[in-house]
C-alpha positions in Angstrom: 19.0 29.1 6.2 17.8 31.7 8.7 20.8 33.5 10.2 19.4 34.8 13.5 18.8 31.5 15.3 22.4 30.4 14.6 23.9 33.7 15.9 21.8 33.4 19.0 22.8 29.8 19.5 26.5 30.6 19.2 26.2 33.5 21.7 24.3 31.3 24.1 26.9 28.5 23.8 29.8 30.8 24.6 27.9 32.7 27.4 29.5 30.7 30.2 33.0 31.4 28.9 32.7 35.0 27.7 30.1 37.6 26.9 29.0 37.5 23.2 26.4 39.9 21.9 24.4 38.8 18.8 22.6 41.3 16.6 20.8 40.4 13.4 18.5 42.1 10.9 15.1 40.4 11.0 14.3 37.9 8.4 17.9 37.4 7.1 18.4 34.1 5.1 21.7 33.0 3.6 22.6 30.3 1.2 24.8 28.3 3.5 25.5 24.9 4.9 24.2 25.3 8.5 26.8 23.0 10.0 29.6 24.6 8.0 28.6 28.1 8.9 28.2 27.2 12.6 31.7 25.7 12.6 33.3 28.7 10.7 31.6 31.2 13.1 32.5 29.2 16.2 36.2 29.3 15.2 36.1 33.1 14.6 34.2 33.7 17.8 36.6 31.6 19.9 39.5 33.4 18.4 37.8 36.7 19.3 37.2 35.5 22.8 40.8 34.4 23.2 42.0 37.9 22.1 39.6 39.8 24.4 39.7 41.0 28.0 37.2 39.0 30.1 34.8 41.9 30.6 34.8 43.1 26.9 32.1 41.4 24.9 32.6 40.0 21.4 30.0 41.1 18.9 28.3 39.0 16.3 26.3 41.2 13.8 24.5 40.2 10.6 23.1 42.6 8.1 22.0 42.6 4.4 24.7 43.9 2.2 24.0 44.4 -1.5 22.1 41.1 -1.8 24.6 39.2 0.4 24.5 38.5 4.1 27.4 40.1 5.9 28.2 38.5 9.3 30.8 40.3 11.5 32.7 38.9 14.4 34.2 41.9 16.2 36.6 42.0 19.2 38.5 44.8 20.9 41.4 42.6 21.7 45.1 42.7 20.9 44.6 42.8 17.1 47.1 41.6 14.5 49.8 43.3 12.6 49.2 44.1 8.9 52.2 41.8 8.1 50.6 38.9 9.9 47.2 39.4 8.3 48.8 39.7 4.8 51.2 36.8 5.0 50.2 34.3 7.7 46.6 34.7 9.0 44.9 32.2 6.6 47.8 29.7 6.7 47.5 26.6 8.8 49.5 26.4 12.0 50.2 30.2 12.1 49.0 31.8 15.3 49.5 35.0 17.3 48.5 33.1 20.5 51.2 31.4 22.6 49.1 28.2 22.9 47.3 28.6 19.6 47.2 25.9 16.9 46.6 28.3 14.1 43.8 26.4 12.3 40.7 28.4 13.3 40.9 31.2 10.7 42.3 28.8 8.1 39.4 26.4 8.5 36.8 29.2 8.7 38.0 30.6 5.4 38.0 27.2 3.8 34.4 26.6 4.9 33.2 30.0 3.8 35.0 29.5 0.4 33.3 26.1 0.0 29.9 27.8 0.5 30.6 30.4 -2.3 31.3 33.2 0.2 34.3 35.2 1.2 36.0 36.2 4.4 37.5 39.6 5.0 39.5 40.9 7.9 40.3 44.3 9.3 42.8 44.4 12.2 45.2 46.7 13.9 47.6 45.7 16.6 46.3 47.0 19.9 42.9 47.9 18.5 41.0 44.7 17.9 39.8 42.7 14.9 36.8 42.5 12.6 36.2 39.4 10.5 33.3 39.9 8.0 31.9 36.8 6.3 29.9 37.4 3.2 27.4 34.8 1.9 24.9 34.9 -0.9 21.5 36.0 0.5 18.5 33.8 0.1 14.8 34.8 -0.4 13.4 32.3 2.0 14.0 28.9 3.6 15.3 27.4 0.3 17.6 24.5 1.0 21.3 24.9 0.5 22.5 22.4 -2.1 26.0 21.1 -1.8 27.6 20.1 -5.0 29.7 17.0 -4.7 32.3 16.2 -7.4 34.4 13.1 -7.8 38.1 13.7 -7.9 
């Protein structure tokens, strides 16, 4: 799937709520389920918006990285402690937000894992957070095949 139209659509959808800036290298294609990637990125962008001051944009950036597509979601918000990132971030129902449900990062990671990708995070309390989602790159518009297995 082509990455840029998805990033642009997410930025546009959030524009009324908060400024989101999308940047993408031209011609980037990822082997990804479009609906799953949209859902994962939407969770991460919403978390970034919730952590950010109203006038500080969230940045969505996609680049080629060693054959993979790296998609970053960057905020300059409150950040998270190393302890929280290490022990609780990707656990369901763990949140740094008073009104948070703690499922966004957990679900985003699950979706990315299911697509054969990985999700990394860099955060420092008081200095913001960068989530980087890595997905296998694709040569063109080749369809993403989802393998279904019976349990």
